[in-house]
C-alpha positions as CSV (number, residue, x, y, z in Angstrom):
1,X,-9.5,36.3,54.1
2,X,-9.0,40.0,53.1
3,X,-6.9,39.2,50.0
4,X,-9.5,36.8,48.7
5,X,-12.4,39.1,49.2
6,X,-10.6,42.1,47.7
7,X,-9.7,39.9,44.7
8,X,-13.0,38.6,44.3
9,X,-14.8,42.0,44.4
10,X,-12.2,43.5,41.9
11,X,-12.9,41.0,39.1
12,X,-14.7,42.3,36.0
13,X,-17.1,40.1,34.0
14,X,-16.8,40.1,30.2
15,X,-14.2,42.8,29.9
16,X,-14.4,42.6,26.2
17,X,-16.8,43.4,23.3
18,X,-19.5,40.7,23.2
19,X,-21.1,39.5,20.0
20,X,-24.7,40.3,19.2
21,X,-27.4,37.5,19.2
22,X,-30.9,37.6,17.5
23,X,-33.0,34.9,18.9
24,X,-35.6,35.5,16.2
25,X,-33.0,34.4,13.6
26,X,-32.0,31.2,15.5
27,X,-32.5,27.9,13.7
28,X,-35.4,25.6,14.4
29,X,-32.9,23.0,15.8
30,X,-30.4,23.6,18.7
31,X,-27.5,21.6,17.1
32,X,-26.7,24.1,14.2
33,X,-26.6,26.9,16.7
34,X,-24.4,25.0,19.1
35,X,-22.0,24.2,16.3
36,X,-22.0,27.9,15.2
37,X,-21.4,29.2,18.8
38,X,-18.6,26.5,19.3
39,X,-16.7,27.5,16.3
40,X,-17.1,31.2,17.0
41,X,-15.7,30.7,20.6
42,X,-12.7,28.7,19.3
43,X,-11.9,31.5,16.6
44,X,-12.4,34.3,19.2
45,X,-9.5,32.7,21.2
46,X,-11.5,30.8,23.8
47,X,-9.1,28.2,25.4
48,X,-10.3,24.6,25.4
49,X,-13.9,25.5,24.3
50,X,-14.5,21.7,24.3
51,X,-14.4,21.6,28.0
52,X,-17.7,21.2,29.8
53,X,-19.2,20.4,33.1
54,X,-21.1,17.3,33.5
55,X,-23.6,17.0,36.4
56,X,-25.0,13.6,37.4
57,X,-26.8,12.3,40.4
58,X,-26.2,9.1,42.2
59,X,-28.8,6.3,43.4
60,X,-29.2,8.5,46.6
61,X,-30.2,11.5,44.5
62,X,-27.2,13.6,45.6
63,X,-25.8,15.8,42.8
64,X,-22.2,15.6,41.5
65,X,-20.3,17.6,38.9
66,X,-17.0,17.6,37.2
67,X,-15.2,19.0,34.1
68,X,-14.5,16.7,31.1
69,X,-14.1,16.9,27.3
70,X,-16.7,16.9,24.6
71,X,-16.0,14.3,22.0
72,X,-18.7,15.1,19.5
73,X,-22.1,16.8,19.1
74,X,-24.3,15.3,16.3
75,X,-27.9,14.3,15.6
76,X,-27.8,11.6,18.3
77,X,-26.7,14.1,21.0
78,X,-23.6,15.3,22.9
79,X,-20.9,12.7,23.2
80,X,-18.4,12.1,26.1
81,X,-16.5,9.0,27.4
82,X,-15.2,7.5,30.5
83,X,-14.8,4.2,32.4
84,X,-18.0,2.5,33.3
85,X,-16.5,1.8,36.7
86,X,-15.9,5.4,37.4
87,X,-18.0,7.5,39.8
88,X,-19.8,9.2,36.9
89,X,-20.2,5.8,35.1
90,X,-21.9,4.2,38.2
91,X,-24.1,7.3,38.6
92,X,-25.2,7.1,35.1
93,X,-25.9,3.5,35.5
94,X,-28.1,4.1,38.4
95,X,-29.7,7.2,37.1
96,X,-29.2,7.8,33.4
97,X,-30.0,11.5,33.2
98,X,-27.4,14.4,33.1
99,X,-26.8,18.0,32.3
100,X,-23.9,19.7,30.5
101,X,-22.7,23.1,30.9
102,X,-20.4,25.1,28.6
103,X,-19.1,28.5,29.4
104,X,-17.1,30.7,26.8
105,X,-16.4,34.0,28.7
106,X,-14.4,35.3,25.7
107,X,-17.9,35.9,24.2
108,X,-20.1,35.9,27.3
109,X,-21.8,32.8,26.3
110,X,-23.2,29.7,27.9
111,X,-24.9,26.6,26.7
112,X,-26.8,24.2,28.9
113,X,-28.0,20.7,27.9
114,X,-30.2,18.3,29.7
115,X,-31.4,14.9,28.8
116,X,-31.3,11.1,29.0
117,X,-27.8,9.4,28.7
118,X,-27.4,6.3,26.7
119,X,-24.2,4.3,26.0
120,X,-22.6,3.6,22.6
121,X,-21.6,0.2,21.3
122,X,-18.2,-1.4,22.3
123,X,-17.1,-0.7,18.7
124,X,-17.8,3.0,19.1
125,X,-16.1,3.1,22.5
126,X,-13.0,1.4,20.9
127,X,-13.0,3.9,18.0
128,X,-13.3,6.8,20.4
129,X,-10.4,5.7,22.5
130,X,-8.1,5.1,19.6
131,X,-8.9,8.4,17.9
132,X,-7.2,10.1,20.7
133,X,-3.5,10.5,21.8
134,X,-1.1,8.0,23.3
135,X,-1.5,9.8,26.6
136,X,-5.2,9.4,26.6
137,X,-4.8,5.6,25.9
138,X,-2.2,5.4,28.7
139,X,-4.6,7.2,31.2
140,X,-7.4,4.8,30.2
141,X,-5.1,1.9,30.7
142,X,-4.3,3.1,34.2
143,X,-8.0,2.8,35.0
144,X,-9.2,2.7,38.7
145,X,-10.7,6.1,38.2
146,X,-12.2,7.6,41.5
147,X,-10.8,4.8,43.6
148,X,-8.7,5.7,46.7
149,X,-4.9,6.1,45.8
150,X,-2.5,5.1,48.4
151,X,0.3,7.4,47.3
152,X,1.7,9.5,44.4
153,X,4.4,6.9,43.9
154,X,1.9,4.2,43.2
155,X,0.3,6.5,40.6
156,X,3.6,7.1,39.0
157,X,4.4,3.4,38.7
158,X,1.0,2.6,37.3
159,X,1.2,5.5,34.8
160,X,4.7,4.6,33.7
161,X,3.7,1.0,33.0
162,X,0.5,2.2,31.1
163,X,2.6,4.5,28.8
164,X,4.8,1.7,28.0
165,X,1.9,-0.5,27.1
166,X,0.3,2.2,25.1
167,X,3.4,2.7,23.0
168,X,3.9,-0.9,22.5
169,X,0.3,-2.0,21.9
170,X,-1.4,1.0,20.5
171,X,-4.4,-1.0,19.3
172,X,-5.1,-2.5,22.8
173,X,-8.6,-2.3,24.1
174,X,-9.9,-1.1,27.5
175,X,-12.9,-2.9,28.3
176,X,-14.4,-0.4,30.8
177,X,-14.0,2.5,28.4
178,X,-17.5,3.6,27.4
179,X,-19.0,6.2,25.0
180,X,-21.9,8.0,26.4
181,X,-24.4,10.1,24.4
182,X,-26.7,12.7,26.1
183,X,-29.9,12.8,24.2
184,X,-31.0,16.3,24.6
185,X,-34.5,17.2,25.9
186,X,-33.7,20.9,26.7
187,X,-30.9,23.0,25.3
188,X,-30.4,26.7,26.5
189,X,-28.3,29.4,24.9
190,X,-27.2,32.3,27.0
191,X,-25.8,35.5,25.6
192,X,-24.4,37.9,28.1
193,X,-24.8,41.7,27.9
194,X,-22.7,44.3,29.6
195,X,-25.8,46.1,30.7
196,X,-27.2,42.8,32.2
197,X,-29.9,42.5,29.5
198,X,-28.9,38.8,29.0
199,X,-30.6,36.9,26.3
200,X,-31.8,33.3,27.1
201,X,-33.2,31.2,24.4
202,X,-34.4,27.6,25.5
203,X,-35.2,24.9,23.1
204,X,-37.5,22.1,24.4
205,X,-38.2,18.9,22.6
206,X,-41.8,18.2,21.9
207,X,-43.6,14.9,21.0
208,X,-42.8,13.9,17.5
209,X,-39.2,14.9,17.7
210,X,-39.4,18.6,17.0
211,X,-38.4,21.6,19.2
212,X,-40.3,24.6,20.6
213,X,-38.3,27.8,21.4
214,X,-38.9,30.2,24.2
215,X,-37.2,33.3,25.6
216,X,-36.5,33.3,29.3
217,X,-36.0,36.3,31.7
218,X,-32.3,36.6,32.7
């Protein structure tokens, strides 16, 4: 394990000039700040800034996490999609609360979002699926996400058939495809600092729909 530990200890964190962040000037609502940081990360060269970690819990309370794509962030909340029959879909059906984590190392920034998860309408799920690529439709048509796979060859056959159908029937529907919206109750913005004086600004929703802001120790 020497190679692993030597490599691990040699890695630098935020080996770049980090942007400034003035929490006092942050907007009253977390969404505009998320949009601002997202665009800034993309323009700074962050690869795939729309990837995020989604943490859920099953009916037994055990946590689970995976990486997936953000589909939108608006006044309703943070949007993502999956099969209702997938592991995450079943977990959200049993315990409809989740957390999201974004990490943009090019700027030393993180955003964490927690809240209740609701499902969109079938029409919204259809529109979401067909706003994406042929490959995304083919992957959705394969289905069976999180089920046990007997062999790579079985996946190749199913994928080839799904690609053929996606090209031939681009308007076809996938009944299990579901749009999810995480309605935020907390949103935290983390700005890294090379001297470890990290800034953490947390928004918490208050009764009536507004937000309160507070700084956290790093």
